[in-house]
Backbone as a chain_set.jsonl record, in Angstrom:
{"seq": "MKNNTTNTTNKNISRKFDSSFYCLPEEELRRKVTNRVVTYYNENPSSVKKDGVRNLVIKKIDRIGFAESSGYRYIQGEVQDLDDGGAVKFRTLHVAGITKVKGKISTAINLAKSVF", "coords": {"N": [[-10.092, -3.233, 18.542], [-7.341, -4.25, 16.621], [-4.181, -3.668, 16.909], [-1.747, -2.973, 14.372], [0.892, -1.883, 13.889], [4.223, -1.671, 14.011], [7.415, -0.987, 15.531], [10.281, 0.635, 14.37], [13.599, 1.602, 13.296], [14.844, 4.291, 11.887], [17.593, 5.822, 10.271], [18.15, 6.876, 12.999], [15.83, 7.651, 13.814], [13.135, 6.883, 15.6], [10.094, 5.422, 14.809], [6.777, 4.313, 13.787], [5.427, 1.815, 11.681], [2.432, 0.842, 9.636], [1.963, -2.46, 9.409], [0.291, -3.895, 8.438], [-0.208, -3.088, 5.792], [1.49, -4.705, 4.364], [0.263, -7.066, 4.008], [-1.784, -6.619, 2.476], [-3.743, -7.128, -0.459], [-2.621, -6.623, -3.662], [-4.455, -4.735, -5.431], [-5.853, -3.606, -3.437], [-3.929, -2.401, -2.071], [-3.04, -0.305, -3.866], [-5.559, 0.878, -4.209], [-5.75, 2.221, -1.852], [-3.513, 4.007, -1.496], [-2.926, 5.312, -3.931], [-3.126, 8.707, -5.411], [-3.109, 9.936, -3.214], [-1.641, 11.754, -0.323], [1.202, 10.743, 1.127], [2.975, 10.143, 4.104], [6.469, 9.606, 4.161], [9.266, 7.69, 4.961], [12.474, 8.056, 4.217], [14.892, 5.442, 3.411], [17.657, 5.905, 2.861], [19.692, 8.573, 2.904], [18.356, 11.647, 2.219], [18.429, 14.403, -0.182], [16.774, 16.414, -0.297], [15.342, 16.828, 2.19], [16.658, 16.829, 5.393], [15.995, 15.294, 7.646], [14.709, 13.135, 6.414], [12.21, 12.546, 6.371], [9.571, 12.61, 4.159], [6.822, 13.981, 2.234], [4.897, 12.78, -0.24], [2.789, 12.401, -3.127], [1.392, 9.787, -4.345], [0.882, 9.3, -7.416], [0.839, 7.295, -9.773], [0.914, 3.996, -9.84], [3.019, 1.474, -11.214], [4.343, -0.889, -10.466], [4.086, -3.587, -7.999], [5.712, -5.23, -5.743], [8.114, -7.585, -4.169], [11.455, -7.171, -2.945], [14.046, -9.112, -4.246], [16.519, -9.397, -2.905], [16.335, -8.399, -0.206], [13.649, -8.839, 0.562], [11.826, -6.93, 1.097], [8.736, -5.506, 0.708], [7.558, -3.502, -2.032], [6.628, -0.567, -3.889], [6.591, 0.817, -7.145], [6.459, 3.691, -9.072], [4.884, 6.484, -10.342], [5.585, 9.641, -8.652], [4.364, 12.615, -6.796], [6.452, 15.018, -5.485], [5.969, 16.652, -2.768], [7.824, 18.082, -1.148], [9.628, 18.715, -2.82], [8.788, 21.049, -4.272], [6.71, 20.122, -5.794], [7.747, 18.542, -7.737], [7.363, 15.953, -10.315], [8.41, 12.559, -10.08], [9.733, 9.495, -10.958], [9.769, 6.967, -8.813], [11.018, 4.252, -6.433], [9.478, 2.946, -3.765], [9.749, 1.776, -0.43], [7.396, -0.115, 1.165], [7.061, -0.376, 3.865], [8.134, 2.249, 4.563], [6.135, 3.867, 4.22], [4.209, 5.828, 6.369], [1.991, 7.117, 7.097], [-1.235, 7.693, 5.604], [-2.835, 10.143, 4.013], [-6.304, 11.441, 4.003], [-8.595, 12.242, 1.474], [-9.661, 14.779, 1.457], [-7.724, 16.196, 2.841], [-5.462, 15.546, 1.14], [-6.179, 17.075, -0.899], [-6.107, 19.688, 0.17], [-3.385, 19.728, 0.586], [-2.021, 19.615, -1.853], [-3.107, 21.709, -3.058], [-1.737, 23.848, -1.562], [0.969, 23.188, -2.133], [1.273, 24.08, -4.864], [1.282, 26.803, -4.666]], "CA": [[-9.432, -2.872, 17.4], [-6.12, -4.748, 16.55], [-2.802, -2.753, 16.593], [-0.813, -3.368, 13.55], [1.966, -1.257, 14.173], [5.556, -2.025, 14.351], [8.471, -0.161, 15.758], [11.396, 0.525, 13.339], [14.433, 2.671, 13.713], [15.571, 4.746, 10.448], [18.477, 7.167, 10.557], [18.022, 7.337, 14.307], [14.495, 8.141, 14.133], [12.132, 5.941, 16.107], [8.817, 5.697, 14.038], [5.925, 3.376, 13.521], [4.749, 1.725, 10.365], [1.442, 0.002, 9.629], [2.569, -3.673, 9.137], [-0.981, -4.371, 7.598], [0.209, -2.937, 4.436], [2.272, -5.919, 3.755], [-0.719, -8.081, 3.812], [-2.886, -6.12, 1.601], [-3.687, -7.63, -1.967], [-2.143, -5.54, -4.625], [-5.247, -3.905, -5.921], [-6.475, -2.722, -2.29], [-2.95, -1.293, -1.758], [-3.297, 0.712, -5.042], [-6.689, 1.812, -3.988], [-5.498, 2.91, -0.424], [-2.424, 4.971, -1.507], [-3.008, 6.213, -5.072], [-3.809, 9.967, -5.359], [-3.126, 10.456, -1.571], [-0.453, 12.216, 0.319], [1.702, 9.762, 2.245], [4.2, 10.25, 4.696], [7.39, 8.543, 3.766], [10.674, 7.772, 5.708], [13.635, 7.547, 3.313], [15.916, 4.652, 3.94], [18.886, 6.46, 2.498], [19.897, 10.307, 2.938], [17.596, 12.776, 1.203], [18.921, 15.614, -0.627], [15.72, 17.501, -0.2], [15.117, 16.96, 3.666], [17.79, 16.223, 6.104], [15.315, 14.425, 8.462], [14.525, 12.126, 5.505], [10.587, 12.557, 6.305], [9.112, 13.176, 2.863], [5.573, 14.124, 1.907], [4.714, 12.456, -1.467], [1.696, 12.098, -3.715], [1.479, 8.665, -5.245], [0.204, 9.349, -8.718], [0.508, 6.11, -10.62], [1.863, 2.904, -9.479], [3.359, 0.678, -12.253], [4.541, -2.358, -10.123], [4.193, -3.747, -6.684], [6.401, -6.696, -5.622], [9.165, -7.989, -3.227], [12.807, -7.333, -3.218], [14.697, -10.468, -3.936], [17.879, -9.336, -2.013], [15.982, -8.077, 1.083], [12.366, -9.227, 0.862], [11.106, -5.827, 1.42], [7.907, -4.978, -0.198], [7.86, -2.09, -2.682], [5.895, -0.072, -5.029], [7.174, 1.598, -8.07], [5.664, 4.483, -10.081], [4.993, 7.945, -10.36], [5.101, 10.479, -7.546], [4.624, 14.015, -6.915], [7.183, 15.209, -4.189], [5.629, 17.88, -2.262], [8.952, 18.589, -0.483], [10.497, 19.42, -3.703], [8.164, 22.021, -5.128], [5.814, 19.504, -6.605], [8.199, 17.983, -8.875], [6.806, 14.472, -10.431], [9.447, 11.837, -10.063], [9.653, 8.116, -10.853], [10.334, 6.365, -7.742], [10.559, 2.813, -5.889], [9.26, 3.179, -2.365], [9.633, 0.513, 0.579], [5.872, -0.013, 1.704], [7.452, -0.142, 5.222], [8.385, 3.443, 4.689], [4.924, 4.864, 4.467], [3.614, 5.705, 7.762], [0.622, 7.775, 7.143], [-1.874, 8.12, 4.31], [-3.891, 11.171, 4.214], [-7.4, 11.289, 3.39], [-9.019, 12.908, 0.223], [-9.703, 16.406, 1.616], [-6.289, 16.516, 3.394], [-4.718, 15.658, 0.106], [-6.472, 18.244, -1.831], [-5.346, 20.843, 0.67], [-1.819, 19.727, 0.554], [-1.827, 19.823, -3.383], [-3.174, 23.313, -3.345], [-0.595, 24.516, -0.928], [2.254, 22.827, -3.054], [0.977, 24.964, -6.19], [1.26, 28.31, -4.398]], "C": [[-7.929, -3.372, 17.522], [-5.095, -3.701, 16.161], [-2.002, -3.502, 15.616], [0.309, -2.778, 13.016], [3.084, -1.805, 14.588], [6.538, -1.387, 14.562], [9.583, -0.344, 14.712], [12.255, 1.637, 13.695], [15.032, 3.124, 12.019], [16.225, 6.047, 10.623], [18.206, 7.731, 12.142], [16.62, 7.936, 14.631], [13.568, 6.93, 14.443], [10.8, 6.293, 15.548], [8.099, 4.433, 14.092], [5.445, 3.276, 12.017], [3.65, 0.709, 10.495], [1.807, -1.144, 8.959], [1.246, -4.222, 8.087], [-0.881, -4.19, 6.005], [0.907, -4.108, 3.625], [1.32, -7.291, 3.407], [-1.761, -7.832, 2.788], [-2.987, -6.786, 0.323], [-3.351, -6.439, -2.694], [-3.209, -4.37, -4.94], [-5.899, -3.037, -4.487], [-5.18, -1.69, -1.926], [-2.996, -0.107, -2.504], [-4.262, 1.676, -4.581], [-6.437, 2.789, -2.805], [-4.504, 3.927, -0.408], [-2.553, 5.771, -2.727], [-3.701, 7.555, -5.052], [-3.892, 10.34, -3.966], [-1.701, 10.855, -0.998], [-0.045, 11.203, 1.23], [2.82, 10.211, 2.725], [5.409, 9.181, 4.646], [8.698, 8.773, 4.311], [11.676, 7.184, 4.746], [14.456, 6.599, 4.057], [17.338, 5.189, 3.833], [18.722, 8.066, 2.657], [19.009, 11.006, 1.765], [18.265, 13.82, 1.043], [18.077, 16.635, -0.374], [15.56, 17.959, 1.42], [16.162, 16.195, 4.471], [17.24, 15.159, 7.229], [14.941, 13.206, 7.637], [12.93, 11.782, 5.708], [10.173, 13.285, 5.158], [7.532, 13.115, 2.851], [5.119, 13.996, 0.284], [3.196, 12.201, -1.785], [1.807, 10.865, -4.71], [0.45, 8.68, -6.518], [-0.064, 8.243, -9.425], [1.418, 5.238, -9.948], [1.878, 1.666, -10.624], [3.435, -0.791, -11.692], [4.498, -2.365, -8.732], [4.858, -5.222, -6.508], [7.329, -6.66, -3.996], [10.482, -7.953, -3.599], [13.291, -8.749, -3.176], [15.772, -10.383, -2.904], [17.362, -9.248, -0.46], [14.577, -8.314, 1.422], [11.351, -8.4, 1.174], [9.944, -5.558, 0.347], [7.815, -3.572, -0.684], [6.986, -1.664, -3.529], [6.862, 0.859, -5.879], [6.256, 2.38, -9.099], [6.005, 6.029, -9.984], [4.625, 8.97, -9.174], [5.193, 11.989, -7.413], [5.535, 14.283, -5.603], [7.021, 16.535, -3.699], [6.814, 18.69, -1.404], [9.652, 19.229, -1.448], [9.996, 20.177, -4.869], [7.095, 21.264, -6.06], [6.187, 18.76, -7.769], [7.57, 16.535, -9.032], [8.126, 13.788, -10.981], [9.197, 10.286, -10.389], [10.345, 7.626, -9.81], [10.072, 4.671, -7.208], [10.687, 3.206, -4.363], [8.91, 1.819, -1.668], [8.113, 0.865, 1.184], [6.015, 0.021, 3.188], [7.844, 1.414, 5.583], [7.189, 4.38, 4.718], [4.528, 4.527, 5.817], [2.249, 6.431, 8.063], [0.193, 8.056, 5.666], [-3.154, 8.995, 4.672], [-5.192, 10.972, 3.543], [-7.643, 12.245, 2.035], [-8.941, 14.288, 0.548], [-8.562, 17.008, 2.02], [-5.203, 16.697, 2.132], [-4.961, 16.571, -0.664], [-5.8, 19.343, -1.258], [-3.864, 20.966, 0.654], [-1.338, 19.899, -0.983], [-1.907, 21.262, -3.605], [-2.048, 24.103, -2.747], [0.71, 24.381, -1.857], [2.252, 23.734, -4.397], [1.515, 26.317, -5.984], [2.598, 28.485, -3.383]], "O": [[-7.274, -2.944, 18.472], [-5.223, -2.978, 15.173], [-1.568, -4.608, 15.937], [0.725, -3.034, 11.886], [3.008, -2.493, 15.607], [6.869, -0.919, 13.473], [9.766, -1.462, 14.229], [11.79, 2.581, 14.334], [15.527, 2.347, 11.202], [15.692, 7.093, 10.993], [18.079, 8.933, 12.376], [16.395, 8.622, 15.629], [13.299, 6.093, 13.581], [10.356, 7.417, 15.782], [8.74, 3.439, 14.434], [5.151, 4.223, 11.288], [3.774, -0.21, 11.304], [2.027, -0.95, 7.763], [1.433, -4.899, 7.077], [-1.355, -4.955, 5.165], [0.809, -4.301, 2.414], [1.633, -8.263, 2.719], [-2.489, -8.71, 2.324], [-1.84, -7.077, -0.017], [-3.773, -5.334, -2.353], [-2.903, -3.195, -4.742], [-6.368, -1.905, -4.607], [-5.311, -0.512, -1.591], [-2.997, 1.0, -1.967], [-4.08, 2.891, -4.503], [-6.844, 3.95, -2.792], [-4.492, 4.729, 0.526], [-2.289, 6.968, -2.61], [-4.873, 7.561, -4.675], [-4.801, 11.087, -3.604], [-0.71, 10.189, -1.297], [-0.835, 10.783, 2.075], [3.683, 10.67, 1.977], [5.264, 8.033, 5.066], [9.254, 9.865, 4.196], [11.712, 5.978, 4.501], [14.745, 6.838, 5.229], [18.151, 4.902, 4.712], [17.643, 8.642, 2.517], [19.123, 10.786, 0.559], [18.784, 14.322, 2.041], [18.544, 17.764, -0.22], [15.629, 19.119, 1.826], [16.466, 15.034, 4.196], [17.983, 14.274, 7.653], [14.864, 12.162, 8.285], [12.474, 10.762, 5.192], [10.371, 14.498, 5.101], [6.992, 12.194, 3.463], [5.001, 15.02, -0.388], [2.421, 11.846, -0.897], [2.308, 11.027, -5.822], [-0.638, 8.105, -6.511], [-1.235, 8.101, -9.776], [2.518, 5.6, -9.53], [0.868, 1.006, -10.865], [2.826, -1.733, -12.198], [4.809, -1.338, -8.129], [4.469, -6.205, -7.138], [7.175, -5.907, -3.034], [10.808, -8.65, -4.56], [13.016, -9.5, -2.241], [15.891, -11.288, -2.078], [17.896, -9.929, 0.415], [14.232, -8.013, 2.565], [10.219, -8.781, 1.472], [10.261, -5.403, -0.833], [7.955, -2.6, 0.059], [6.403, -2.6, -4.077], [7.757, 1.533, -5.371], [5.449, 1.811, -9.833], [7.051, 6.59, -9.657], [3.458, 9.088, -8.801], [6.139, 12.562, -7.953], [5.209, 13.624, -4.616], [7.737, 17.467, -4.065], [6.639, 19.859, -1.058], [10.295, 20.235, -1.15], [10.423, 20.133, -6.023], [6.668, 21.856, -7.051], [5.404, 18.367, -8.634], [7.264, 15.923, -8.009], [8.785, 14.178, -11.945], [8.148, 9.903, -9.871], [11.562, 7.811, -9.804], [9.096, 4.005, -7.554], [11.698, 3.662, -3.83], [8.108, 0.978, -2.074], [7.787, 1.981, 1.589], [5.049, 0.466, 3.807], [7.867, 1.782, 6.758], [7.257, 5.518, 5.182], [4.481, 3.413, 6.34], [1.587, 6.308, 9.093], [0.911, 8.489, 4.764], [-4.135, 8.7, 5.354], [-5.189, 10.325, 2.496], [-6.714, 12.966, 1.673], [-8.152, 14.992, -0.082], [-8.29, 18.163, 1.692], [-4.363, 17.592, 2.037], [-3.995, 17.048, -1.259], [-4.991, 19.984, -1.929], [-3.228, 22.019, 0.698], [-0.209, 20.345, -1.191], [-1.053, 21.939, -4.177], [-1.47, 24.96, -3.415], [1.363, 25.352, -2.239], [3.334, 24.039, -4.899], [2.098, 26.941, -6.871], [2.903, 29.596, -2.95]]}, "num_chains": 1, "name": "protein.A"}
């Protein structure tokens, strides 16, 4: 099995991200992350969590593209922020910030916990 991970540093946190997301066609990327809990590392400081590690459910993706200034691949859309009481927000997320995508059962459990 080929290792598709790349080491990066974010806010002095050494982490790995799956670089294969950059190569996925748009529809496959949508399928893999929509309605799933993803672990996401904020590039900028977070007002919700000091370590910048967030748990989000990507509810809907409106746009996938590459930033002109940085070349980073991003997704824009509606996310449910499990670390902020389940609040639904519109966000732009760098694909490289997604480090883990949970399966359907794990997502259902996380959503149930966020309600209570």
